[in-house]
Structure formats: C-alpha cells, structure tokens
C-alpha angles and dihedrals in degrees: 000000000000091000091054092049092051092048091051090046089055091058124094093237115124094357117138117245094251093047092045093052092048091054094046091048090054094048101041103026126097124235117238122259139087099273091043088056091050091049099050120123099184108134095218093054093046091046093051090052088049091051096046093047092048092051090051088055088048089057093048091046090050091053089053089052091052089050090054091049092050089053091049097042092095134017122270091007117173101201091110127025119228095253094052091041090055089053092047091048091050095043094049093053097041091045096048095044103039103022102037120016102045097033095050092049089050091047090055087053092050091053100039110032098066089049096046093048092046101245133135100233141355121270115268096012094182091057086050090058092047091052090058098050090045091052091049094049091050091050093047089051091055096048093042087057090052093049088051094049092245101103123139114276101182098094126261087280094049097209117204138261087032091058094038125098097270097056103020106059120176128030102295097101091042089056089052094049093049091048086057089053091054092053093044092059094047096046094045091051093051092046093056092047093053093049094051093043093051095045101041111021104050118132116263111280095021096123121180092268091056098051113119115254092239089056088051088050095052090045093054090045090053092054089049089053092049093049099037103039095067088063092059091041088058092046098048091043092050091048090052090048090051092049101039107024102030102244116153107222092137102030110103091193091066100036102281129118130229092202089057086076092054093049092050095042098047094042082067097029099061098046085048087068088060093041083063097037101045095061086051088055088054093047093053092044088056098045100041098062093049094056094041093046097227137091118272113276116237101012094170093047093050090050092048088045090053092052093045093050090051093050094043094047087074092062100057109063095103092066085077087058104049092119098052094081105258121165114287092233089058092047091052089054095051091043088058092045092050091053095042093061088064088071097070089041090055092048088055092049094051093047089055091047092050090050091053090047097053096044137059107251122220105203102221123150098270092054091048090058090047090053091047089052092053093052094044098044094049089054091050091046091055092054089046089060089051096051088050087073111092099217094048094041088052089059099042103028097105097032134091087265088082092044089057094048092047095053092042089056100041101035093036093040099044115012100050092052090041094055089045087051092052089052091047100047100029088095090053094049097041107016089240133105120230119232115276091203094052090042091057091049090049092049095048094048096043093046094046095039090049097054094041092050101044108027092065087056089070086060091046090053092049087051090059103253107154120224122233094045124124097205145006137203121269093234090068118093094238105089100085095049091043092056090048090052092048092050091046091055088062087062089051090049092051091053090054089046089055089048095052091045089054090052095051093043095047094045090077106010105035119121114271109266109201124213096297115014095164097045088237125176107226131092103253087071090057092079135059124285109270097023119236121249091269095047099216127038086216126006108262123232116226124218102169144010091267102041098170090051098044097039118055090184106032109219118231139205121237134197102075121139118253101190096065137027107275137172132196114239115206136183123276102240106029102020092233115168111262110160148344112247128196115240116215118256125234114297136180090207097087086055092053092044090054091050090050092049090047092051090049094048093046093044091050089063087070103034132013088218088075088079090062099040096035090057090072101067089043088054091050092049093048089051090055089046095054101028110129111255099191100261130079090237095057092045094058 
C-alpha cells in the first residue's frame, strides 16, 4: 500500500504548477560544473553547441573564400601560392559542406523537433551527445591540419586517382577521408534520433496529418542521411584502404575503376544537396504562416513534394558525370530525372506564393529572408535545369557557371532560410529578440552582396573561365569581372558581420521576448522562452495542425512521473498514448567514447593496426556507457 502511495505521489496528477516545476527541475535539470556540462544530454543544450560550432566553421570558411577572392581579384596575383590555394579551396568546400551545411540543419532539427512534437527530450539522448563530440573532433582535426600546413589539397570531392596513393603522397588525403568518417558518424546518429522521435514521441493527438511541415522536412532529411551516408562511408573507407593497406579499388591497371569513386561520391553528394535544402523548406513553411497570419496553403501538397524530392534525389547523381563518357541512354535518363525534380520544387514555391497571396504579410526580418530565399532559389533552380542538359553541361561543366549555380542553390536554398530561422527562433532559444533595424541591414547587405558576387560568375563561366584555378593570364577577358566579384564579396561579408554583431548584442541585451512573441501556431511556442530542461510542464494534447491558433487553452495529458526522467510513447499513425518510457540521465561516457573513437580514427591515418588496438578503449567506454546502474532509467 505504501508503494502505491509513493508511486502516486511521484506523478504529476493534482500537483500545483509551482510544485510540479520544482520537481521537474530537480529531475531533468543538470547541476552546475564543468563535468556536469560535459555530461548533459539535454537536446537544447547540445543543439545550441552544434549551432554555435557550425557557425564558427561558417566564419572560418567565409574567411577562406575571401582569401580565394583576393587571389583571383587580378591576373597573375601572387598573394597565395598554388599549393596553399589548393588547400584553401579544399578546406573551403569541405568545411562548408561537411562541417557547416549538414550539421547546422541537423542541429536545428535536434533543437526544434522535440519541442514541435511535444516531447521532453530527443530519442537516444546520450547518442545525441556522442554525435556532437564526434562532429567537433572531426572539425578540429581538419582545421588543425590546415594550421600545420598539411591540410587536404584534393578538392572537397577528392577525385581519384589524384587523391590515390600514386598522385596524392603524404597524409593530406587521409586526413580528408577521416574527417568524412567523423561527420558520417555524427550525421547518422542524429538522423536515427530524429526518425525515432518523430515516429514514437509525438504528443497525443498529433497524427501524421497534423505534424508540422518542418518536422516532416526533418524526417525526410533524416531518411536521406540514413540511405545516402553509407555511400560516402564506403567511398572514404575504400580510399583509405587503397592508400594505407594497398588495396586497388580505384586502380584500373589492377582491376579497379576510377569512375567507381565518382558514382559512390555523387550517389551521396547529390542527395546531400537535398539533405541541406529540405530542412530549409521546413523552415520557410514554419516562418511564412506566422507573418501572413493564416495557415499554410497546400499542406498535403507540400508534404508530398517533400517526400517526392527525397525519392527523386537518388536518381540524379550522374548529372555530375555527364563529361566522363557514359552511355548516351543513361545520360538521357538522368537528364529527365534532373528536370523532373523541378516539379516538386515548383509545387513548394507556388504553395508559399499562395500563402502570401491569401494572407496579410508583416514584413519582419524573418519574412524578408524567406522572400530572399524564394527569389534566389528560383534563379538557382533555373540554371539547374540548364545544366541538366547534356550538351550545355558539356560546355560549362568545369567553368565558373557551375560555381555560380552551386552557390545559388546552396546559399539561396539553405543560408537565407537559416538566417531567417535564427531571427525567428532566437527568442525561443535565448528569451531575447534580435534587432529589427540591424536585421534589415543584414538582409539588405547579404542579399545584394550575394547576387553581386555570384551572378557575374555565370558570365565568367560563359566566357570560359575554368573553376579550380588559382590564377589566370592578363590577356584573358576576365580581370575586370573578377575584380568586381571580389569587391562585391566584401559587401556580402559585411552583411554577415552585421548579422553576427546582432546575435552577440541581442544574446545579453535584446528585448525580452516572452513565450510567443510572434503569435505563432506550433507547439514550441507553448512553453517558456527559453524552454526549461523538461520542455513542457505537462505534455500537450494536439487537436489540429495549428494547435496554438485553434485552442485558446491548450489541453494537456497528466500521469507522468516526476521523480525520474520519463517520456510518453505514442503510436506511429494516430499518436495514441501507448506507454511511458524512461529517458537516460546525464553521462560523461558519450564524451569519453567520442574521444576514444577520435583517437582510433586519427591513429589509423598512420597505421592500420590502430583499428585493432584502438577498438579496446572504445569497447571500455561503451561498457561504461551501457553498464547497468541499478535503475531502469540509467539502463536505458
């Protein structure tokens, strides 16, 4: 009888709000101190670390881009030598793709998805902590190699045989391949967490047709990561084996095939574009309804377009290989696929335009960046249809036309929505509003600077300027336009400088935001800003796609434990409550496991025996991670 009373007392039933918050703070909160900070598994803390780290890598990658533009601002410049330029070129691409674009989008998912589906933490929170430390160590490895003048110099795509043992002596290509392995581990871990969180931890009543479009976008993105990442994993692993063990996967003289690398790399590389773009679609679809004051037009069409884009993205990779001499029939198929994927993208654009048309837009900074995204991405999409044509692509493939297209799609399709998302969710993360005045300046400078920088590159490409060169002759007609591009890049950099100044200023001195400063409709705005460690005092119950607009007094579910970390598990389709599940407590073992993994991967660059001996500390760390602690919570 006493046990039943104690169990009942540990539930949130009939507890006053203040008493309930005190109990939940004690159960879910992390104690102060260095090792406690290392051990935390709060998805919000880890996501903020991810976001800050990714933006630091963005700044570093931007500085490398400025260095390249300085070198190309005039013919036969001598600011940077050819070897260092190759390192900078490789570092810029690898940094932006593997250390910024994909991680920052996954970080937004780690922060927002649990809040938007109404749960208290992400699935597998210790794995989430491990993923961050792995990502951090991989980034530090890459930048340490650059500081020591041993950075990769084979391009962010590392084509063989140039990256193979014959033409790539030393350890530069090995460092690149192992950096890829670090990011593979981190990205796959986050993808698994997002899938499980969305399918099994949604708030009661949040059926599949009530999931926010952003959550759908992050779910599709996670499936793309799970399917596409093994391809680059195989590619980087076989490259390491060729270089360190003496296998011949890419040596045609001994039965290998150099084109195998391109097939493996681009089977990952083109879905990666949509791994970056699809979350941006979700960000836009969350910001837009708030500032037009009406629900999103074409919810079902948008969700179907997201899924169609994810499926079609795996049928496009060969359009990166039109100039390698593939059969014409195959090229025709991939041309058609490359053009077909414009259809779901067009559906998304028209749904957003219809939402704008039917509403009353309030032109705040987040909406400005959304509008800038729509304009920029449409322009990038049009050039994408152009390079899907084999005859045109054969002429412009290795020119600056493709550099311009690539940046229009990725910067227009990812960075504009991302900055708008920072302005939109910054109040939720910090409890402070960013400056509207500085935000408008940042948007104006970034939008103008971007188009002035990258649009002329289309012309340079049509004039025949090749990409991946560190200088050019003065008699060629590229000098004036290159100088214009380099000067325009200063405007773009100034816009980002204003943005970062605004972030730092607002972090401490921004106006207090309140729980829902934008009057938005989704669940993350139903809790305080910033949210407590447990996210929600009581788990919300959802009755529509826009619960905060349709329910003035949001209903909640009771009966959750307060003396241990506990999550509500719901059914996949209808989100009906099924069980209460313990959520793991804070632990330092993910940190030690990440360190052991990093030691093994870095050591393996110098000796294949590292895989054998390095597995021992990893096994020890995993034993500590999963060792039973005597309570169901700690054994989760």
